[in-house]
ROLUM-687651 format. One record per residue (C-alpha): residue number from 0; residue in one letter; x, y, z. Coordinates in nm, 3 decimals, decimal comma. Last residue first. Layout:
// residues N
[NUM; "a"; [X; Y; Z]]
...
//
This chain:
// residues 202
[201; "n"; [3,473; 12,737; 8,716]]
[200; "y"; [3,335; 12,868; 9,045]]
[199; "e"; [3,094; 12,578; 9,079]]
[198; "k"; [3,379; 12,328; 9,029]]
[197; "e"; [3,604; 12,511; 9,278]]
[196; "a"; [3,327; 12,511; 9,539]]
[195; "k"; [3,263; 12,142; 9,488]]
[194; "l"; [3,634; 12,058; 9,520]]
[193; "k"; [3,655; 12,257; 9,845]]
[192; "q"; [3,342; 12,089; 9,978]]
[191; "y"; [3,498; 11,753; 9,893]]
[190; "y"; [3,814; 11,835; 10,090]]
[189; "a"; [3,627; 11,970; 10,390]]
[188; "r"; [3,413; 11,655; 10,407]]
[187; "n"; [3,722; 11,433; 10,378]]
[186; "q"; [3,901; 11,619; 10,659]]
[185; "l"; [3,595; 11,606; 10,882]]
[184; "s"; [3,553; 11,233; 10,822]]
[183; "i"; [3,925; 11,172; 10,892]]
[182; "k"; [3,901; 11,353; 11,227]]
[181; "d"; [3,588; 11,161; 11,327]]
[180; "k"; [3,741; 10,823; 11,242]]
[179; "n"; [4,071; 10,891; 11,417]]
[178; "e"; [4,141; 10,580; 11,631]]
[177; "q"; [4,006; 10,330; 11,379]]
[176; "r"; [4,173; 10,506; 11,089]]
[175; "y"; [4,509; 10,513; 11,272]]
[174; "e"; [4,484; 10,143; 11,355]]
[173; "r"; [4,410; 10,054; 10,993]]
[172; "r"; [4,705; 10,266; 10,873]]
[171; "k"; [4,936; 10,105; 11,128]]
[170; "e"; [4,831; 9,759; 11,009]]
[169; "l"; [4,886; 9,858; 10,646]]
[168; "l"; [5,234; 9,987; 10,728]]
[167; "q"; [5,328; 9,670; 10,919]]
[166; "e"; [5,208; 9,444; 10,640]]
[165; "k"; [5,388; 9,640; 10,367]]
[164; "n"; [5,727; 9,672; 10,540]]
[163; "k"; [5,959; 9,545; 10,264]]
[162; "h"; [5,722; 9,644; 9,986]]
[161; "y"; [5,683; 9,995; 10,131]]
[160; "y"; [6,058; 10,043; 10,190]]
[159; "a"; [6,139; 9,942; 9,831]]
[158; "k"; [5,872; 10,174; 9,696]]
[157; "a"; [6,002; 10,465; 9,906]]
[156; "r"; [6,361; 10,404; 9,792]]
[155; "a"; [6,258; 10,388; 9,427]]
[154; "i"; [6,061; 10,711; 9,460]]
[153; "e"; [6,353; 10,884; 9,638]]
[152; "k"; [6,602; 10,774; 9,368]]
[151; "e"; [6,379; 10,893; 9,087]]
[150; "r"; [6,318; 11,229; 9,256]]
[149; "n"; [6,677; 11,307; 9,360]]
[148; "k"; [6,690; 11,682; 9,285]]
[147; "n"; [6,316; 11,721; 9,320]]
[146; "y"; [6,326; 11,548; 9,660]]
[145; "r"; [6,619; 11,756; 9,789]]
[144; "v"; [6,450; 12,081; 9,681]]
[143; "r"; [6,122; 11,972; 9,836]]
[142; "n"; [6,295; 11,871; 10,161]]
[141; "k"; [6,469; 12,210; 10,187]]
[140; "q"; [6,142; 12,391; 10,128]]
[139; "s"; [5,973; 12,188; 10,401]]
[138; "d"; [6,262; 12,255; 10,643]]
[137; "k"; [6,250; 12,629; 10,582]]
[136; "g"; [5,875; 12,644; 10,622]]
[135; "k"; [5,873; 12,449; 10,949]]
[134; "n"; [6,194; 12,589; 11,097]]
[133; "a"; [6,071; 12,747; 11,421]]
[132; "q"; [5,781; 12,503; 11,463]]
[131; "y"; [6,007; 12,206; 11,388]]
[130; "w"; [6,276; 12,328; 11,629]]
[129; "e"; [6,024; 12,369; 11,910]]
[128; "r"; [5,879; 12,024; 11,848]]
[127; "n"; [6,224; 11,866; 11,837]]
[126; "k"; [6,323; 12,031; 12,166]]
[125; "q"; [6,004; 11,913; 12,333]]
[124; "s"; [6,064; 11,558; 12,214]]
[123; "l"; [6,427; 11,573; 12,327]]
[122; "r"; [6,333; 11,694; 12,676]]
[121; "e"; [6,059; 11,435; 12,719]]
[120; "k"; [6,269; 11,142; 12,595]]
[119; "n"; [6,591; 11,216; 12,782]]
[118; "e"; [6,671; 10,875; 12,936]]
[117; "q"; [6,493; 10,686; 12,658]]
[116; "y"; [6,671; 10,891; 12,392]]
[115; "h"; [7,014; 10,840; 12,550]]
[114; "q"; [6,956; 10,464; 12,573]]
[113; "q"; [6,849; 10,446; 12,209]]
[112; "r"; [7,148; 10,652; 12,101]]
[111; "q"; [7,391; 10,438; 12,303]]
[110; "t"; [7,245; 10,116; 12,161]]
[109; "k"; [7,274; 10,244; 11,804]]
[108; "i"; [7,633; 10,359; 11,864]]
[107; "k"; [7,733; 10,016; 11,999]]
[106; "a"; [7,570; 9,834; 11,706]]
[105; "r"; [7,746; 10,054; 11,448]]
[104; "n"; [8,089; 10,042; 11,611]]
[103; "a"; [8,322; 9,956; 11,320]]
[102; "k"; [8,125; 10,154; 11,061]]
[101; "r"; [8,079; 10,448; 11,296]]
[100; "y"; [8,453; 10,456; 11,374]]
[99; "e"; [8,553; 10,436; 11,006]]
[98; "k"; [8,313; 10,714; 10,912]]
[97; "g"; [8,440; 10,936; 11,194]]
[96; "r"; [8,803; 10,879; 11,092]]
[95; "q"; [8,717; 10,975; 10,736]]
[94; "l"; [8,542; 11,292; 10,851]]
[93; "i"; [8,837; 11,392; 11,073]]
[92; "r"; [9,093; 11,324; 10,797]]
[91; "e"; [8,896; 11,522; 10,540]]
[90; "r"; [8,838; 11,818; 10,775]]
[89; "n"; [9,192; 11,856; 10,910]]
[88; "a"; [9,253; 12,229; 10,853]]
[87; "h"; [8,881; 12,305; 10,870]]
[86; "y"; [8,846; 12,118; 11,200]]
[85; "h"; [9,155; 12,277; 11,358]]
[84; "a"; [9,035; 12,624; 11,261]]
[83; "k"; [8,690; 12,552; 11,405]]
[82; "r"; [8,840; 12,422; 11,730]]
[81; "k"; [9,059; 12,735; 11,762]]
[80; "l"; [8,764; 12,965; 11,689]]
[79; "i"; [8,558; 12,792; 11,959]]
[78; "k"; [8,843; 12,812; 12,210]]
[77; "e"; [8,891; 13,183; 12,131]]
[76; "q"; [8,522; 13,248; 12,195]]
[75; "d"; [8,535; 13,064; 12,528]]
[74; "t"; [8,836; 13,273; 12,633]]
[73; "l"; [9,180; 13,116; 12,628]]
[72; "n"; [9,399; 13,085; 12,936]]
[71; "r"; [9,751; 13,171; 12,830]]
[70; "r"; [10,014; 12,901; 12,843]]
[69; "p"; [10,360; 13,012; 12,950]]
[68; "k"; [10,614; 12,965; 12,671]]
[67; "r"; [10,832; 12,659; 12,718]]
[66; "i"; [11,206; 12,728; 12,726]]
[65; "k"; [11,258; 12,744; 13,105]]
[64; "s"; [10,999; 12,482; 13,207]]
[63; "y"; [11,142; 12,256; 12,937]]
[62; "y"; [11,484; 12,245; 13,102]]
[61; "k"; [11,358; 12,203; 13,459]]
[60; "r"; [11,124; 11,922; 13,358]]
[59; "q"; [11,401; 11,741; 13,167]]
[58; "n"; [11,636; 11,769; 13,465]]
[57; "n"; [11,369; 11,620; 13,692]]
[56; "k"; [11,312; 11,331; 13,451]]
[55; "f"; [11,687; 11,255; 13,436]]
[54; "c"; [11,714; 11,274; 13,814]]
[53; "e"; [11,435; 11,016; 13,844]]
[52; "l"; [11,591; 10,789; 13,580]]
[51; "c"; [11,935; 10,783; 13,741]]
[50; "v"; [12,219; 10,968; 13,573]]
[49; "g"; [12,482; 10,845; 13,326]]
[48; "p"; [12,397; 11,063; 13,025]]
[47; "k"; [12,365; 10,817; 12,850]]
[46; "v"; [12,386; 10,482; 13,024]]
[45; "k"; [12,061; 10,570; 13,197]]
[44; "r"; [12,040; 10,473; 13,563]]
[43; "p"; [11,826; 10,216; 13,739]]
[42; "i"; [11,661; 10,306; 14,073]]
[41; "l"; [11,772; 10,376; 14,430]]
[40; "h"; [11,719; 10,753; 14,428]]
[39; "g"; [11,897; 10,924; 14,721]]
[38; "h"; [11,990; 11,254; 14,554]]
[37; "i"; [12,358; 11,157; 14,513]]
[36; "c"; [12,244; 10,832; 14,351]]
[35; "p"; [12,152; 10,528; 14,562]]
[34; "v"; [12,372; 10,214; 14,523]]
[33; "g"; [12,252; 9,891; 14,360]]
[32; "t"; [12,459; 9,982; 14,053]]
[31; "f"; [12,184; 9,934; 13,795]]
[30; "y"; [12,235; 9,981; 13,422]]
[29; "h"; [12,027; 10,118; 13,138]]
[28; "s"; [12,045; 10,165; 12,759]]
[27; "h"; [12,223; 9,838; 12,689]]
[26; "g"; [12,450; 9,794; 12,387]]
[25; "a"; [12,685; 9,549; 12,562]]
[24; "a"; [12,971; 9,802; 12,549]]
[23; "d"; [12,746; 10,066; 12,705]]
[22; "a"; [12,643; 9,827; 12,984]]
[21; "d"; [13,006; 9,738; 13,054]]
[20; "q"; [13,103; 10,105; 13,067]]
[19; "r"; [12,814; 10,190; 13,302]]
[18; "n"; [12,886; 9,910; 13,547]]
[17; "s"; [12,621; 9,714; 13,735]]
[16; "l"; [12,487; 9,521; 13,436]]
[15; "m"; [12,115; 9,473; 13,419]]
[14; "h"; [11,948; 9,132; 13,425]]
[13; "e"; [11,808; 9,149; 13,781]]
[12; "i"; [11,693; 9,507; 13,724]]
[11; "t"; [11,475; 9,391; 13,437]]
[10; "l"; [11,583; 9,442; 13,078]]
[9; "k"; [11,341; 9,506; 12,794]]
[8; "n"; [11,627; 9,562; 12,547]]
[7; "p"; [11,449; 9,870; 12,407]]
[6; "g"; [11,474; 10,036; 12,748]]
[5; "y"; [11,356; 9,922; 13,088]]
[4; "t"; [11,153; 9,630; 13,220]]
[3; "k"; [10,953; 9,601; 13,540]]
[2; "g"; [10,949; 9,253; 13,695]]
[1; "t"; [11,102; 9,358; 14,024]]
[0; "m"; [11,063; 9,730; 14,082]]
//
């Protein structure tokens, strides 16, 4: 117990008064008599209500156990509904707290995401492929709507990205062409045949 402090006065046992009245007059919240309480606890006592700290905690537990309503185990569905209700009731505060955390821990979050991806690369890749196949049309439509709504902004962003990463993009394009010559030739041939057929039809 030596070195531990108690109350707002941060008193150690060595600096406590041994008499309750003297401690109260001095404005202290605790005192230490050096004698065990009636339950055998040799620890400091609270000036108000004059019992040792362990007895005070036990009395608090007994009191709250009588008035506290017994907790009912919630079902999984009830837990989900409870979390949703809490989120909607505190949405702005939760979103703001999330933004502040991400801003203050950007490097840490990036490292954690990279580590998580490397550890679960195959599973995440498979999951992304399945999601893309299931939402291909829906996702494309969503992207078109977003692009048309922010067309000027998207074009400016794409241009800025291209100029910033021009050399890398050109190198990737050259590598792709070298690795997919046959595929590109077939695509070009099919495209020109389509144009020719449309021209003859018109």
